[in-house]
N, C-alpha and C positions, 0 to 999 in steps of 0.2 A: 504494500500500500504506500505509494509514493507521497511525498510532501513537498512538491515544488512550490516555493513561497509565492511566486507570481500567480500560479494557478489557484492556490488556496485563497489568496486575496481576491481574485476574480470571483471565485465561488462564494466567498463571504458576501460580496456586494450583490451577487445575483440572488442569493437566498434572502438577504435583507430586503430585497425589493418584492419578492413573491412568495416567501415561505416563512412567515412569522406566526407566532401564536395567535395574534388577533385575526390575521387573514385566514388562517385555517379554521378558527372558531366560527368566523362569519360564514365561511363556505359550508362547513359541515352541519352547523346547528348543534344544539345541546344534546339531542338524542343520539346522533351518530358519534359525536365526540365522547359522550359517556360510554357508549358501546365499545369504542376503541380502548378506553381505559380498562375495560373488562376483557380485552383481547378478543372482541367480537368485531370482525371487519366488514360484515355484510352491509350494515347501514351506511358506512362510509363509501363502500363500493357503489351502492345505489345513488348516493349523493353526488358522486364524481363521474359516474359512468356516462360516456358519450360527450364529455366536456373536454375541451382542449385548451382552456385558459391556463396561464402559468401555474396558479396555485393548485388547481385540480390535477394538472399533469404531475406536479411534484409530490402531491399526496399519494397519487396512484403509484408512482415510481418508488419513492423512498419510505412510505409508511405501509402501503398495502402490498408492496413487492410485486406489482403487476407490470407487464411489458407496456411501454408507451411508444408512440411514434417518434422517430428521430426528428422530423421537422418541428413537432410540437415541443420537444425537449430543447431544441436549439432556440426556439422563441422564449421558452421559460428561463433559460440560462444563456442569455446572449453574449456574455463575456467568457464564460467557461466552455459552453457548447458541448456536444456529445464527445468530441475528441478529447477535451480536457478532462471530462469525467472518467473516460477510459484510461487516460494517462495516470490519473490519481488512484486508479484501482477501485473506484466507486461504482463502476458500471461496466457492462460488457454488451456486445451485440446480441440481439435475440435470435430466435430461429429464423424469423423473417428479417432480411437485411435492413428493412425500414423500421425495425423495432429495437428498443434498448431495454435492458433489464438491470436493475440495481444489484450490486453485490452486498450491500450493507443497508441497514436502517439508519436514516438520518432524520432527526426530528427537532423542531423548534422547542426550546426549553427556556424557562425564565424563573425569576424569584419575585418575592413580594416588593422588593425595592425597585423594580423596573428594569433589572438587567435582563438582556436577551442573548441567548446562545443557541447552539445546535449540538445535539448529542449524536455521536457515531457509535453504533453497536451492531450486533448481529440481529437478523430477523428472528422473531419468536416463533413458537409452535403454530400460531394461527396463520402465519404466512408459509412456513416450511411444510405444514401438514404432515409432520413426521417427528419422531423423537429428536430431541436436541443433541448435537454432538458434544462430547465432553469438554471441548475447548470453547464452548459457546461464551460469548461476551454479552452480558446482560445490559439492558438499557436502564431507564429510570424505574426501578422496582420499588415496592412499598418500603423495604428496609432502607434503601438509599435515601428516599425522601424523608423518612423518619430521622435518619442521622443528620441530614441537612437542616431539618427543622430544629433539632435540639442543640446544634453547635453554636456556642457563643460567637458573636461577630465583632468583638472588640478588635481594634487595630493591633496587629502583631508584626514582629520582624520576620520570623521564620515559621513556616507551617509544613507539616508532613501528612500525606495521605497514604495510609497503609492498605494495600490491596485495592488499588485505585479503580480497577475494572475499566469502564469506558471513560472515566475521568470526571464524573459528575461532581464529586466533592471538590476537585481542584478548581472548578469554575467558581464555586461559592467562595473558596479560600482566596482566590485571586482578588476578590472585592475588598479584602481587609488585611492581606499579608503581603509583605514586600518581596519575599522570596519563597518559592514553592519547590518541594520535592515530593515524589510519589514513587511507591514501590508496587510490584506485582510479580508473582511467580509465572504468570502467563505472558509469553511474548506477544501473542495475538492481542491480549488486552492492552498491553503497552502501545501497540501500534494504533489501536482505536483511540486510546487516551491522547496520543500524540496528535492525531488529526482533530479530535475534539478541541484540544488546546490551541492548535494552529488556527482553526476556524474562529476561535474566540480572540485570537491575537494576544495570547498570554504565553509566558515562558515558564516551563515546568521542567525540573531536573528529574527525568524518568529513569528509574533504576530497576534492573531485573534481579529478583531474588525473593526469598521467603520472609514475609512479614518484616521484622526489623533488621534482618541480617545485612541488607545493602547499606544501612546507615550506621554501622557499628562505629562507636566512638563519637557520634554526633548528637547534639541536643537541639531541641526546638521549643518555641514558645507555645505552639499548639499542635497536637497530634490528633488526627481523626482516623477512624477505621470502621468500615463495615466489612469485617473479616469473613473468611470462609468458615462460618461458625456452625453450619448444619452438621448435626451428629449423624454420621453415616456409617453403616457396618463396614469394617475392613475385611471384606470377604470376596473371594473370587466370584466374578460374575455380577457384582454390584458396581455399576458405573460410578466413577468419581468425576464429578463436574468441577472444573477449575474455579468457577465463580462462586461455589457454595461449600465445597468439601475441602477441609484443611488437611486431611490425610492422617490425623492423629486419632487415637482411641477416644471415644466419648467426647467430652467437652474440653479436652486438653488444650485445644488451640486458644480458646478464650482465656483459660487459666494462665497459659503461658504469656499471653499478651498483657493481662492485668498485672501479673507479677513482675514483668520485665520492662514495661513501658516507662517506668519512672527513671530508668537509666538514660532515657533519651529526652527528658524534660528539663528545660531551664528552671531555675528557681521561680516559682510562681506560674510555671507552665501548666497547661491543662491538656488532658487527654479525654476525648469524647468518643466512646466506643459503643458498639452494639454487640449482643451475644445471646447464645443459648446456654442453659445449664441444666444438668441432670438433677432430679430430685429423687432421692432414694425412697423406697417404701417406708412409710412411717417417719420420714425425715422432713426437714424444712429447707426451703431454698436459701433462706438467710444464713443458715449454718454453713452451707457449702460456699456460697459466694463471699460470705463474711470472712472465711478462712483465707480466700484468695486476696481480698483487699487488705487484710491484716498483714499479709506477707509482702505487700507492695511498698510499705513505708510511706504511702500517700494518703492525703485526705480523700475520702471517697463518698460519693452519693450514688446509690444504685436504685433504680426504679424498675420493678418488674411490671410489664405491661400486659402480659398474656401468659397463660399456662395451659398446656394440653396433656391429656393422658397419652401413653405411649402408642395406643392405636391411632388416635387422631394425628399424632406426629408422623407415624409411618405412612398413613394415607396421604398426608400433605406432600411429603417429599418423594414417595414412590410415583405419585401423579405428576409432580413438578417436572420430571425429566421426560414425560410423554407416555409413560406406561398407563394404559387405559384400565380402569377398574373392571373386573370381571374376566380379564385375560390371564393366561398362565404367567406371562411376564410380570404383571402387576402382583399376582399372588405370591410369586417367588420372592419379589422384593419385599413385600409385606411381611412374609415369614422371616426374612433376613433381619429386618429391623426389630421385630418382636423378640427374636432369639437373642440379638445383641443386647437389647435393653434388659431382658430377663436374666441374662448371664451376669450382669453387674447389679442386679437388684434395683433397677430404676423403675419408678412408678409413673413419674410425670416429667415434663420438660418445660422450663420457663424461658421466656424471651423478655429482654429488657434493655435498658439504656444505662451505661456505666459512665460516670463522670469522675475523673481523678484530677487532683492538683498537687503538685510538688510544693511543699511549704517554702516560703521565702527564706533566703539566707539571713540568719540573725533573728528570725522570728522567735516568739516566745517558745521556750523549751516545753513541749507538751507532746503527749502521744498523738498520732494522727487521729482525726475524728472520722467516724464512719456512720452513715445513716442509710439504712436499707428499708425500702417501703414498697408497697404495692399500690399502683394506680391503674385500674383497668378501664375507667370511664373515659369518654372522649375528651381530648384536651385541645387547646387553641393552636393555631398555626404559629410559625416563627417564634419558637420558644427560647431562642438564644439569649435574649435579654433576661428572661426569667431564670435560666440556668446560671448565668453570670451573677445575677443578684443573689441567688440562693447560695452559691459558693462563697461570696463575700460575707453574707450574713451568718452562715453557719461557722465560717472561720472566725469571725469576730466574736461570736458567742463562745466558741471553744477557747479562744485566747483569754477571754474574760474569766471563764471558768478556771483555767489553769493558773490565773493570777489571783484567784479568790476574790474577784470583784464582780462576778456575774449578778449577784443580787442587787448591788448598788447600781449597775448599769441598767437593769430592768426597772428599778424603782425611781431612779433619778432622771430618766429620759422622758421627755414629753412626746409620747408616741403619736403618730398620725395614721389614721385608718386609710388603707389604699383606696384609690379612686374607684376601682372596679368592684369593691366589696359591697354587698347588699345584705340586709337582714330579713328573714322571714319568721313570722310567729304563727303557730298553728294552735287553734283552740278547739277543744271539744264543745259541742253544742251547749250553750248556757253557762260555760265556765268563765270565771273572771281572770284566771291566770292561764298563761299559755301552757299547752302540753309539751311543746317542743319549740326551741328557738334555733334557727339555722343561720349561719354565716356562709355566704356563697361568694366565690370569686367569679367574675364575669369574663375574665381573660386568663391567659397563661395556662396554668395547670388546672384551673377551674375546680379547685377543691371545694368541698362542703364540710363544714365542721359544726357538730351539735354542741351548743354551749348552754350553760345555766344562766339564771337571771343576773347573777353577780358579774359574770364574764361579759354578758351583753351590755350591762351598765357601764363596765370599764371601757369596752370598745366604743360605746356610744359617746364617750367624752374624749376620745383620742383625736383631738383636733390640733395638737401641737401647742396648746396653751397651758397645760397642767401636767406636771410630772406624774408618772403612774403611781408613785407612793402616796402623793396627796389625794389622788383620785380614789385609791383603795381605802384610805382612811375615811373619806367621805362616804363611800359605799358601806363600810362597816358601821358607821354611825346610823345610816338609814336602815340597815338590817338589824340594828341593836345587837351587834356582836363585837367581840374583841378584835381590834385592828390586826393584832399579830396572828390570830386564827385565820382571818380572811386573807391576809397576805400570804400565809403558808399555803392556802388552797389555790390562790390565783397565780402565784409565781410560775409553777410549771406550765399552766395553761398560757400565760402571757409569753413565756419563752417559746412555746410551740407556735403561737400566733405570729411572733416575730420571725421565727425560722421559716415558716410557710408563707410569709409575705402578706398576711392579712393586715398587719400594722408594721410601721417602720419609722425610723428617724429621718423624716424627709417631708416633702410637701405632697399633698394629695394628687398633684398633677404629675409628679415624678414617680420613679420606682423606689419605694421606701426601702431603707436598709439600715443596718446597725452602723453607728459611727465607731471607728477604731479609737 
């Protein structure tokens, strides 16, 4: 797959004129676009069939994998033309000399900040109509979109993408990192990532090798990874897909990454990772992952987003490679997964997001903090700011605890309730007092917390004008209780509200956080 700079620049200009997110959305409409997201191509085929305008031609060529007429393609890409696409390795002549067929999937892609790019990857099963090859390069899958959403977007000097695949994470990193590096064990993936980066006009130091091996001895301000975390049986006859299977037993790939990534982080550097982990029969996921993060020497926040029993997991990944349920091939793979899990006493598999940070040099001497929680409900988009604020807040709380000043910080601060927080009160018919009081976040992680009347009263006066200690004393007086007793009950709840971003030391228009 060639990367002639002049041809790539010409293709970038051509795609920018005829193949953008807005143009494709206008052409397809919501129904066909939604179907494409589910890998159902028929509605898009119907919407573009018989049309020869540039956007329709490019959708049929690069998204649907259908042959298109050479004259129509020359009109759609007037600077690149068919000859240029063939030279770049993106297309080949069809069976009919007047037709052209794409070699790869090229799709417009963008973020919430208005950046626009194109992703180069392999065609999926819906186009191939066959099982995927083991060197398949995935496009914008659900896991990669999750990682992009959770990654903090503060400006950094150096950033690393481990297991870059088609290069989707490097596009996002390029918006806030001065220099970029990316690794992958797949040569084909690195070729795709190189063209994705070239079409975006960004420079990435692409390195071939396993996980962190290609950057031995180097440190970065930000490391991201959607690693090959799928737990696949290491058995003859079970295909190993480069984009998903790390080749180690069980969940060892994710464990290895969590335990070793700290060696590649600058002080204050952050690692944002995805992963699967095995949950033994009768065990808890927090015990397993907690052991990994304890061995990393890093501050850690882990959120489990999903959990499947071993049958659900086997069905998902046996089907992912193209094996059809009800066939002998599918049943053979299904057996292999169940045998593998049962041999290790695994009952369930968790999926989640791992955020790690290396403490700053000279920071308060304290053990690394670790917070592991489960959030299965829908969350908001673009969570990077929430992740960054959570890291700052939990670190400040941990520092205050290590210095034996946490109680004073909590009581002496005039907290401000976050702007997106609302309160709900639920009453039984005819009751004077609420049966339940709920605090809800309207954005970010969209948490809901059940609170008592004293906590609701405290949050209700968090407008930045009154220190929490004074507010608690006033609440104790209203409740006709001893201030020390009410303080003892409210302090743990107040700490949790601060850690979760319900209140913070800031303005209601900003993102509240603890002051160091």
